[in-house]
N, C-alpha and C positions, 0 to 999 in steps of 0.2 A: 393507510390505505394507499399512499403514493407508492410506496416501495411494492405492494401488490400489483398496481397498475404498470409501473415499470416493468417488473419480472414478465407479467404476462405478454406485454408490448415487445420486449426483447425476444422471447420465445418464439411469438407468432412471426416476427420480421426473420429471426436467424432460419428458422426451419423452412419458412417458405423459401427462402432466398437458396438455401442449401439444398432444397430437395433434389436436384438433379445428380450431387454429388455420387460418382460410383465408388462402391468399395468401403462405404462407411458401415461400421455397425449401428445398430439401433441407438446404442448407448452414446457413440461417438456422433452420431447425429443430432441427437438431443444437447450434448454438451457442446460441441463447435456452434450449432444453432444458437443457443443462448448466449454464448459468449460474444459471437458475432452480433448478435441482436442488440447488445448493452453497447459495443462499440458504436453501432448505428444510432442507437438511442443518445450517446455521448455527444455524437457530433451533431445531431439535432437540438440537443440541449444547449450547447455553447454556441450554436448560430443562432438560434431562436431568442435564447435566454440571454445574449448580449442586448437585446432590445426590451424584452421584458419575459420574464419567468411564468407569467401567467399564459402567453403565447406558447410558451415549452410545455407547460402542465398539459394544455389543452390538447397540443400535437401528439403527446404521448399517450394520453387518453384516447384519441382517435385511432392511433396506431394500435393499441391493444385491442380494439373493438374489431377493425378491419381485418388485420392478420389473425386475429383468432377465429373469427368466421372462416378465413380462407383455411386454416389449419385444421379446424373442425370438420370442414366439408371436404378436404381432401383424405382426413382420418375416416370418416363415415363410408366413402368411397372404398377406400381400400379394406375397410372391415367387410362392406358388402360383397366385395370381390374375392376375399381370402376366407371368410367365415370367421375370423378372428382379428384381434387387435394387432398391429404390427410392433405396438410399443411393449408387447408382452414377450416378445422374444428377440433373440439377436439375428440381425441380418447378415448372412453369409456372406464373406468377401474373399478373395484370393488367399488372404492368410488367417482369416480369422472365420472358422468354421462355424457353424450354429451348434451352440453347447447349451446344456441346461444347467441351472442353479442348484439343482438338487442333488448332484453326485459331488459335493464336496468333501474333502477329507478333512481330519481333525485340525491341521493348521490352516487350512483356508477357513473353516468354521470360526476359529479364534481369530483369523485376521477380520472377518466379515464382524463379528461381535465387537472388535475393538474399535474400528473402523465408525460404527454407529454409536458405540459409545463416547468415542471421542467427539463427534459431530453433535452430540446430545450436549455435552460440556460445553462447547463452543458455542451452542446456542444460548446456554445461560448467560456466558459472558455478553452475547449480543443484547439480551434482554436486560442486563444490569446496567446501571448508570455508568458512563465512560469515565475512567481514571488516567487514560493515556495521556502523556506529556504532549507527544505529537498532535494528537487528536485536538487537545486544547488550544495548541498554537496554531495549527493548520486544518487538520481534515474535518473537523466539526466548527473550527472557528469561522472558516471560509464560508461555508453553506449559510451558516447562521446570519453572517454578515450581507451576504447576496440576499438572504429571505427579507432583511430589513429593507434593503435597497430596493428590492423588487426586479434585480437584472443581475447578471454576471459580468463583472470587469476587472480591469485593474485595480489594485488599491495600493497606494504608496504605503500606506498604514501596515501593510500586510504583504512583506515581499514574495511569499508564496503565492501570491495571486497572480502572478507573471510566469510561474513555472508551468511544466506540461499539466494539462487540466483534465485529461479523461477521465480519471476516477474521481476528481474534484466536482466536474459535471454531473457525475452519476449520483455522487453524494448529496449535492443539492437538490436534485431531483427527488431523493428519496427522503431528504430533510423535509421537504414541502414547507410547510408553514411553522414549523417548531418541533418535530419529532427527532429526536438524537436515536431513538429506537430504530426507525428506517434504515440510518445509515449503520448501525451496527448489523440490521439484518441483510443488509446487502454486502457488507465484509463479510458475513456469514457465508452467505451463497458463493463469494469468490473463494471461500476454503472448500466448499462441496466441489466447485469447479477444479480446483488443485488437486484435491484427492481423484475426482473423476479422470482426470486427465493422467495422474500417475497411473492409474490401473490401466488405461489404455494403452499407455507406453510400455509396461511390462507384458501386457497381453501382445503386443506386435512384437517385441524384442524376443520373448520367450513363450510365456503360455499364460493361463487364466492364473495358476498359483503364483506366478512371479508378479503379476500384476496386483492381486490382493495383499501380498507381503510387502510390495513396495509401497502401497497406498497406505497400510498399516504402518509402515515405518515412519511415513509424513505424520500420520495421525497421531502417533506417539511420540514425536520429537519435541524437545522443552521448548523449542523455539516456534513450534506450532502452536503450543499450548499459550506461548506469549502472545503471538499475533492473531490467532483465529478469534473471529467474533468481535474484534475491537478494531473501531475506524482505523484503518491503515492502508497505505497504497504498497506495501511490499508483498504480501500475499497476491494481491490482485494481479502485480507486474510477475511475478514469480510465475503465476497460473497462466499468464498469457503467453510468456516464453516457453513454458512446457508443451502448452497447446501447439506453438510454432513448431517444436521438436517433433511432436506426435505427428503433425501434418506431412513435415519433411521424411519421417520413416513410411509414412502411408503412400508417399508419392513413389518412392523406390519399391515399394511392395506391390502396389497396384497398378504403377504403369500409367498413371493419369494425372496429366498436367494440372488441373484443376488444384490437387492437393498443394502443389508448389505455389500457386498463385494463392491459396488460401495462407498457407505458412508464410509466405513474404507479407500479406495484409496484416497478420497476426503480429509478425515481429516488428513491422512497421509501427502498428498502433500500440505496441509497447514503448514505442519513443514518448509516446503522450502520456504515459504514466509516470516514468522515472527516466532521467537523464542517462541511467544505466543503460536504457534500451539502445543507445547508439552502439555500445562496445557489444551487446548480445546480437545485434542486426549485422555486424561486420564479422563475428564469430560464425553466425550461420551462414553467412554469404559465402565464408570461406569452406565451410563443410558441404555447401552444394559444388563448390567449385573441385573439392577433391573427390567428393561421392558421386557425381555424376557419371552414368555408364558411358555417355559419349557426348559429343558437341558441347563441352563444358562451357566454353565461354557462352554459346547462346542460353544454356539453361541459368548460368549464372547472371547474365542481363535480364531474363526474364524475371528472376527471384529478386534482382535489385529494383526493377520496376515495380514491381507488387509491393516492397518494401517502402519505397518512395511514396506510393499511393496510400498506404496505411498511415504513413508518418506526415503526409502531406497537410491534413487540417490542422494538426498541432503546430507544425510549423509556420504556417500560415497564420494561424491566430497568434503565436508569439511575435511575430515579424509585423504584423499588422498593429499588435497593442502597444509594444515597446521598441520595434526598430531592429530587433534581435531575434532572429529564428532560432537561435540556439541560447537564449538567456538562461542563467548566468554567464554562459560560458563565452569565452571570447568577446568579453566588453571591449576591450581595448582594440580590437578589430572592427565589430560591428557598432558599438556604443550602443546605449539604450536610453529611453527617456519613461517617465512616469513612474519609476521605482528605482531602488537602489538594492544591490547585494553585492557580495563578494565573488570574485571569479573563482568558481569551484572546479575549474579546470587545473588550477595551479597545484603542481606535485607537493604533496606532503604538508598541505596548509590546513586540511579540516583537523577539527578538535578530536576527530576519533582516532588520530594517528597515535599508535602506542609504541611502535617499533619501527626501525629504519634502517638497520644494519644489513650486511649481506647474508648473515646467516639466520636474521631474522627473516628474511624473505623466504629462504629455503624451508625454513620451519613453519611459514605461516599456515599453508593448508592443513599441518597437522595440530599446529598450536590452537587454531580456533575451535576445533573439536576437543582435543585433550587438554586444554587449558583456557576456556572461555573466559573465566574469572579476570583473566589478564586484559579483557575486551569488553565485553557488555554484561558480563555475569554467566552462571550457570544456566540462567533460565534462558538463554539464547543459545543452548548448545543443540546443534543439528541432530544429536543422537549416535550412539557409539556403532551401529549398525552400518553408517557412512563408511566407516574405515574397516570394520570387521569383515563386511561382505561385500562393501562398495568395490573393493579393490579386486576381488575374485569375480565380481561380476564383470568386470571390464575385460579381465584375462581370459574368461570363459564364455563370454556373451557374444563374441563374434567381433566381424569389424565394424559394425555398428556402434556396438557398445564401445568399441576402443575410440571411436569418433565422439561420441557423446563425454567419454571420459576426459578427452583432452579439450573440448568445450569447457567442462567444469574446471578443469586444472589451470588453462591459461586465463578464463574469467576469474577465479580467485586470486591467482598471481597478480593480474592486471589491477585489480580493486586495492590490492597492497599498498600502491601509492597514493591512492586517492581516497579510499574510505576504509576503515576496519572495522565499521559496525558489522556485526554478523548478520544483520536483517537485509543489508545490502547484498549480500552472497547468496540469499535464498535463491536466487534463479538459476544458479551453479549447484547448490545443495539438493533441490528437488529431483534432479535428475541422478544424482549419485543415489539418493534413496531408494529409486525405482531400481539400479543397476544393484543395490542390496538385495532385492527380492529376486533379481536375475542370479546372482550369485548363490542366494539361497537354493535355488533349483537346479543349478548348472554346475556346482562345485562337485567334482567327481570322487571326493575321497571325504570321510568322517560325517557323514551325511546325518546321524543321530546327533552327534555335538553340533552340527548346524541349526538343525531343527530345536534342539535345546537352548542354543543361543538366541534364535528367534522368538521362542515363547517367552524366555527371560526378559527380553529386551521389550518386547510388545507389553506384557503384565506389568513390569517395572515402570515403563513409559506412562501408562494409562493410570497407573497409581500414582504417579506423580502430577499428572494432569488434575486428577481428581483433588488432591490435595492443594492446588493452585486455585481450582475453581469453586471448592467447596463453601466458602464465605460468600459467593454472590448469590447463591441459592436463594436466601431470605428475601435480598431486596429484589431480586428477579422475580419472586412470586408475590410481591408486595407486602411482605411481613415486617420488612425493616423499612422506616421511612428514609427517601433517597438523601436528605439532608444530613442525617446521621451518619450514613453509609460513606457519604462523601468527605464529611468532617473528620471521618478516622483515617482516611486514605489520600487525601489531596491536601499537600503543604500550603498553608496560609488559606485554606478553604473559608475559614471564619471572616478573613480580611475581605475575600471577594464577597461575601454576603452582606457584610458592611457596606461595601460600595452599592451593592443592588437595594439595597433597603434605605440608603440615606443620601445617594447623590441622583440628580435630576436623570431621568430616561433617556434624553437627549445630549447627555453629556459625553465629550470625547475624553477616554482616559489614556495617558501616555504612561504604558506601565513598563516596568522592569522585569517583570515577571511576564513571559511571552503568552502565556495562557489566557489570552484574551476572552476565550467562549465563557469562562465562567462569570466574568462581569454583566453578560447579557445586554452589552449595549456596546457602541463603537468604542474600539480600540485601536491606539497607536503603539505597534510594537515593532517596528522595522528601527532596529539600532544602528544599521548600516548608514542610514540617512544621517544620523547625529554625530556621524564622522566630521562632515563639513563644518560644524560648529567648533571644533576643537580650535582654540585660540581666537575665537570671535569675541567681539565686545558685546555689551548688554543690548545695543540697539540691532544687531543682526540675530541674537538669540529672541528678542522680542518680536521682530519681524517674523521669523520662522514659526514661533509659537502661535502667533495671529493667523499666519496664513494656513495652517494647519488646523485651526480651529480648537487647541487643544486647551481644554477647562481644568483636568486634575492631572496629577503625577502620583504616581503609585510606585513607592519606594520599598522594596523589600530588604531591610538593612543587612541582613546574615546572606542571604542568597547572593546579594551583589557583592560582599567582600569575598564569599568563596567561589565566584566566577571569573577567573584570570582574564578572561576576553575583555571584559569591561574596562579593567584598567590597561590592558596591554593596547586597544585599541583607541584609547583617550575618551571613550564616552563617560567613564566614569568622572572626569575631570570637568566635563560641561555639566553633568548633573550636579555635581558638588558646587559648583558656581550658581546653579539656579539656587539650590536650598539654601544659600548664604544670602540669597538676595531676597530678604523678607518684604521689600517694598513689590516685587513681583509674585512672589510666592508666599502663601499664608499657609501654617502647617494646622490644617482642622481636625487630624486625628493622629493619635501616636498608638498603636494598638499591640498589644502583648498577645500573641496568639501560641495556642500550644504546638508543639511539633507532632506533625501526624507518623512522622517515622524517628522515634528517639523521645528522650525525655527533656526536659525543660520548655522554655519559651522561646520565641524569635520576635524581632519588633519588625511591624510594617508602619510606615509613615505616609500619610497621604496630604497633598499639598493643593490648595486651590491657586489656578492660575489666574492673578488679577490682569484684566484688560486695561488698554491704554488709560481710560477715564478713571478706573479703579486706582491704578499704581499713583496717577497724579493726586487724586484725592487724599490717598494716605500720606504721600510727601508733604501735602498742604497741612495735614493735621499735625505732622511731627513738626 
């Protein structure tokens, strides 16, 4: 129910605020209104939720009632004046004439069918229990922890709590008091926004057919199937960047400055979702400087101020909570307090780095499409249409298509030095998918061959997505029990179950498996802070454990041994020292759990941390 209230509030706020926006189609008006409303709800949620989630819930409910009443009153007045509902047709603009959806050709009808089929399968993913690693460590773990605490704050136990929090604030509101399905549905809503803005961009760059093919190319990309409907911030971030690009194109076409302000606010708000937003904001600012028809410096300054306005709530929040507005960037310059994390602005230090040479850099845009198994696997492939038709789309799409192509190429190349996860590249792949739709309709030769390529790619992509989602249908419909489903697909899930069933509800577990969400209790999973204990003595260890109120240690033996980061950072030496100290750490369970992926079993050890008086009593007995 909280998700529905949030969606109604966001739509009411956004559509009301954007009502005067000139040159927006009905579809654009609804999409931009919903996205801007979600940004507004996130700002309210983080401001009020920092004190009390109950106040935040009440405010969102009030917004949903008030702005829905305003929206319905406006709709009723429009209907009575025009004799029909304005939502049932396109609004004419300078470059987007009124059109009917009844005169679709075969390729457009296929694209529509593929889009709706893909969204239906993404909805199945949203309704199924979450198995995504990042969700268990952050995107669901944080909302669950905030719900237990009754407020949104910085947790030293989870370093993600100090990161940009626009999406996590919305996830917390959708989670309510314990519904992970609400978070999945919100993520599904962001996939709808992404597909919608892909259609709008293709429509503005070329025509309706290009928009539909571009949206269908996104809907059938393997990376879309991997992220859609799963609690994730990557599609939310990419959709926000894509919306900013659409607004910039509309600014140039409609010759109306409000579009530029809207683009800047959305580009700045993207900084509240991912740190990559700083890069996209800089690149979009460069695009404004190059693409402005006149008074380039003035327009660039206006866009920059709008970006700063959109980013300000999240920069201020991070500065207020940890003393560093760009946390965890530039910790050596700004410092930080309250939590610890690595400086992710360092070149080539992230664990996603797979290649580093000059030739690897030149081949990187090609490699992530043609050889994704060298990075995140084939499930992260952005689809062949990106290369087959995206490049022709740049060539034949006009000057604006060239600028978008440069934005994508520079962004992908820049992230080569920092992040080589394909999902981090989504803001640059989504526009390329739209350019593939432009290439499909603008390529002046081999039209039948191009149409055949599009049909084969869309049908194949939808089939792959169906194969990746079909096993979720029984659990989404309630036929398969949740625990049975999770036991098959989450490593060490039976060990998580043991913790839930045997340890006190108020216990704090220090876990070397960072997916603290599945413990259903407070979990300490910030390994970065353990580096300060490397080489420390037992008195320092004991003081640290007492200060953080650690009650239990969750030690997955095989996972720790297969993760080089534990050994390279020295964290493993700290934990091994603890496990050897039986006065301080009592082994209470040694579990042989079945592997969810692969054959055999793996060992999970669970230790109880003895407090001062317990340890003294144990030494006296000995």
